[in-house]
N, C-alpha and C positions, 0 to 999 in steps of 0.2 A: 126127230128121225127125219121127218120130211125135208127138213134144211140139210140135213147131210146128205140125203140122196140126191138133192139139187146141186149140192158143190160136188159130189162125186162124179156126177153127168157132165158137169162144165169141166171138169180136171180129164175127164174121157175123150171129150171134144178136143182139148187142147193136145193131148197125146194123139189123137188121129190128124191131126191137122195142125202142128207146132208152128209152122212158118205163118199160115194164113191168120190163124187165131193170134198168133204174138202181133201180126202188123196190125189187127182189129184193134186190139189192147193199146198199142202204142199210138194209134190214130186216136183213140177214145182219151188217151192220157194227154195228147198234144191239145185236142180241142177243147177239153176241161181246163188244162192250165191257162191256155189263152182268155177264156172267160172268167176264170178266178184270178187273173192280175187285174182285170177289169174290177173285179170284186173287192179285192185288196186294196186297190186305190180308192173306190169309193168308201170302204171300210175306214180307211186312214183319215178321210176327209170328213168321215161322220160321227164315226165313234168317239166316246171320251176316254181320255187317259191324261194323266199329268203331263204338263200343269193344266189341262184343259179338261178336268174330269166330270164337269156338270155341263157338257157341250148340250144336253138336251134340254137345259134350260137358259141357253143363250140365245140372245136377240141383238143383231148387228145393226148399225146404221153405218153406210158406207157413202152414199152418194146425196148432195145437196143440189139444190137448184134456187137460184135468186133470180126472180123475174120481175122485171120492170113494170108497173102498172101503166106507165105512158106507152108501152108498147115498144120500148127499146132495147137495149141489150138484155140477153139472158146468160148468165152464168152458170157453168154445171162444173161440180168438183168436189172438195170437201169443206169443212164448216169451221168456223173460225171459233176462238175460245169464248166470244161472247156467246154465242149459240148454245155452246156445251153450258154455260154457266146460267143461261136464261130459260132455255128449252129443256135439259136434260138432269141436271143437279137436283131442281125441284121434285122431280117426280119421285110419289111416294108408293106406287105400286111395285116396282122392281125390289129386290133384295138388295142390290149394288149397282152403281153406275160407274162407268171409267171411260174417259176420253184419251186418246192417244195418237202421237204424231209420230211418224216413223221417218228415220234418216240416216246417215252415213258419215261418221264424225271421225277425225283421228284422236287419239288418246295418248297424252304424253305423261312422262313423270316430270316432278319439279326439277330435277337436276339434269334431264335429259330431253330433247326434242325428237320425239316418235313420229314417223309419217303413216304408220299402218291406220286404216280406217276399219271401225268395228259397227255393227248395225246397232242404232240406237232406237229406243222406245221412251220418246217423251211422255210422260201420263202424270196420272195423281194416283192418292193414296186408296182410291176405290180399286185400283188395278189389283191391289193385293187381296182384296176382298173376292176378287173374281176368280184369279187363276191361282192353282194351289200349288206354287212353286216350291221346292224344297231347297231350304237354305242350309248349305253345309258350315256356314260361319255368318255370326252377325244376324240383322233383323232388315225388314223393309223400312224405308222412309215412312214417317207418320204424317197424317193430315196436319199437325202443326208444321212440320216441316216444308208441307206443299203450301199451306196458308201463307206462311213467312217467306218462303222463295229461299229457303236454305239451300245453300248448295252441296246436296249429298246425292250419292250414286249407290246403286246395286249393280255388281258386275257378275257375269257368270263366271262359272269355275274356270273354264279356258282361257278367258279373257284375264282373269286374276291370275293365273298360272303363267300367261305369257307377259304379264307387268311385272309381276313380284316373285317368280319363281315358286318355290315351296315355302315361301315365308307367308303369315298369315296377312292378308289384304285390309282385314277391318280396321279402320281408325287411320289407314295410309292416304295419302293426297295423289291425285290424279289431276293433270290439267286438260280443261276441255275447252277450247275457243278461248286460249289464253287466261281463262279462270280457273281458279283452283277449286277443287270438290273433294268431299272427304267420302271415303267408301265406309257405307254404313252395313252392308252385308254382301254374301256371295251365293248365288243359285246355281244349283245344278242345270247343264247345259239342256236347253230345248231342241230336240231330235229333229223337228222339221220346220225349215224355215218359211213355209207358208201358214203356219199357225199365227195366230194373233200374239200370242203368249212370245213369240219368238224375240231374241235380241241378245246383245252382248252386253250393252249397257242400259241401264233404266235410271231416269231422272226425272225429278218434278219439272212439269213443263213452265211453271212458274218463274223458274231460273233463265228461261230463255226471252229475252225482250223481243225477238222476232216472232214469236209465237203469240206472245200477250197483247202486244202494242196494237190497238185499235187501227183499224182502216177505213179511208173515207170509200174506197173501192168497193160498189155494191152494197153500202150502207153496212160495212162490216159483217156482212154473213158469208162470203169466201174465207177460206182459210186452210189449214193443214191438219184438221182432226177428223178421226172416226171415231164411233162409240161401239163399246160393247156393253150390253146389260145383263144382269143375272136375275131371271125370274125365280119367284119363290116356288113356282111350279109351271110346267108348261100350259096348265089351265090358264094361266094369268095373261097369255100373250096378247090376246085381243083386248084385255083390260089395259093393258100397257100401251098398246097403239094407240087405244081411244084417248088415254091421259096423254099421250104425246101430242096427239093432233089439238087436243085443247090447249096445251102450252104453247104451240106453234100459232095458234088462232091469236092468242094473247099478246105474244111476241110481234106478229105482223102488225097489230093494233098501233105499236110505238114506231112504226116505220113511216117515212113520209111516200116513197115512191117504188118500194121494193119488198115483194112478197116472198117468203121462205116457203119451201117446200121439200119432201123428200120424195122423189119420183117412184121408187120402187118399196118404200115403207122400211118397216123393221124387218130383218130377214133372218130366218132360224138357221141352224145348223145345217139341216135338210136341204133349204134352198142353196146355202153355199156349197154344199157337197155336189149338189145338181149342176153346179156352174154359175150361179148367180153371182154378181158383183155390183159393183159401184151404182151403175144406171142401167142395168141388163137383169131382169128375173126370169130364171128358167123355172117352166112349170113341169109337173110330171109327162104331160102330154108331148112336151118339146124334148124332154129327156128321153123318154122311151122311143120316140121317131128317131133321134138321134144315135141311140145304142141298141134299141131293138132290133133292127133289121139285121145289123152285125151280129148280134148274138144268136139270132136265128138262123143266120148263115152257118156260123160255126158249130151249131147242133146237127144242121140237116147234112153236112158233108160227112161225119164219122156214120151219121145213122143209115146212110146210103150205102157206105162202104160194109156196114154190118149188117144190112138186109141180106145182102148176097151169101153171106157166111152162115146166115142163120138157115137161110133157104137151103142151101147145100146140106145142112146138117140134119135138117128135118127130112130131106128127100131119101137119106140114109136110114131114116128111123121111121118110115111110113108104116112099115107092117108092124112095128110095135104099137105105133099111134092106133093103127086099125083095130089090132086086138084089145088096146084099152077100151076103145069105144064099144067094141063088140061086148065087152063084159061090163059095160053101164056107165063107162064114165062120159060126161057131156063134153059138149065142145069148150065150155068154158073151162072146165077141168083140166083140158088139154092144153088151151091157151094160158091160163094161170103158170101151168108147169113151165112152159116154154119162156114164158117173162121171167119167173123165179130162177131159172136155170140161166138164163142170159143176163139176169142182174148180178149174179156172182162175178162173170167177166167183167161187167161195166164197172162194178165196184171196185174190181183190182184197177181197173185203168183210171179210174177217179182218185183212189189212193195215190197211185203215181202222180196223177195229176196235180194235186195238193202240192206235194214235194216240188214239183218240176215249177209250180206256178211262184212259189215263195224264192226258188232260185231264179228265175226269169226276173223277179220283182227286183231282186238285189243287183242283178246285173245291168237292169234297163232303168234302174230309178232316176237319175239324171234326166232322162230323156221322158220319163211318165210324168214326173213333177215340174220339169223345169228348176230344177233345185237338187243342192245336194242331200237329200234324206237320210238322216241316219235311223234305220228300221230297228226297231225295238221288240221284244216278244209281244208286250202288251197291243203293240200297233197289230202284229199279224195273228196270234192265236187266239181268236175271239170265235164266240158261238155261231156268228153270223158267217163267218168262212165255211165252217163244216155244215151249216144248214143249207148254204147255197150248193156245197158240193153233193149232198146228197139231193137235192133238187135236180139239179143237172143230173145226176146218175138215173134218177127215175125218168126223167124226160126223154133222155138219150134211149133208157131200155124201150121206153114206150114206143117210139119213134120207129125203133130199130127192129124189135120183135113182134110187134103187132100185126103188121101187115105180111110176113110171111107165115105166122102162125094162124090168121084167118084165112089165109089162101089156102093153106093145108087143109083147115077144119072142113072147107067146103067139098073136100072129096066124098062120096058115097064110102060108107064102112067097107063094102066089099071091094071096092076099087082100092081102096087102102092097104086091105090085107093081103090082095094078090097084084098090087101095083109093080111089085119089083120083079115079079116073074114075067108079068106082062110087057115090061119094058126090055127083059133080056129075050124074050121071044122076037 
């Protein structure tokens, strides 16, 4: 009954001042939409969805540093296949480990030379244990394929269609770098080019001489690889880091003049979502300083707009408020009523803002992600979006309604009851 009363009062306010109230709701919707776009971008970079359903258990190592003990050159970049083999593959704590190198290569057919390039993932058999790709036909290459350097590939669904049309791709041959590879499987397309699991062609990196041939530069530490590890539980993160450090120390003992290190260590998906990358780690403090002031600005502007609307509405109801206080209602009873009534209009604006934010994300996704992301329902409709929207509605309501409500409650009861008549005289 109380909620119904608040809704009726909010609707009455809208009927009395439709233009002002409508503009306030629109302002609320726009502010909430802009903030929720930021929430959606963060959510897409953080939340788990296929083929990265277990992001909460991922650890990444992107950046490698090779330091000369004699004080000479320092090399920063990615790691070699040797580092993968010596420091990561022996790890016992993770459930799975994979190394991968990114490239763009033309893929042709035996009977014709095609110039189109595709996003490549040179990787290992551990890749298929970490990422839950959906196979539309065939299967991934195996550990035996990887160990033997057998030239076999997995194609994305779109790539297979471009190469073979509607015919089955499994068992067919493709030509990569003048070498023939057999297609062993086809997977559904990965929607986000920024995801580690993204690619059009997946092949064992043992098939590429450029990737596995030892280099004398930096004692064969620099290379083309990054690493993703799947922990059995997020509680194992620190144990994995410690075990990795032990492997690095063992590895460095075998080097003459160069030490391997990982400047930012193993990064979680949260670190990546906040903007951490190769040799830069962003913590919560840096992230909030970067985004927090902007978010606060977006909340304060509509709040200031709503303060005027609410103050005007309360002035019209000053006698009603005075009578309620005369019959025993406390100041906090009245403030709670004002907050509840205003929350109805704020929630309406927030609901519009949710829809608007998704539309804005669709329109501006190339700009926001610097890539052509294919937005899917699992990416967008998650509990975090609605939780963030409710928190925004609560904060906006508190900021906009508390000040005029508190100001009105400071008036003595008698002045409140006779306030309107006194003003008319």
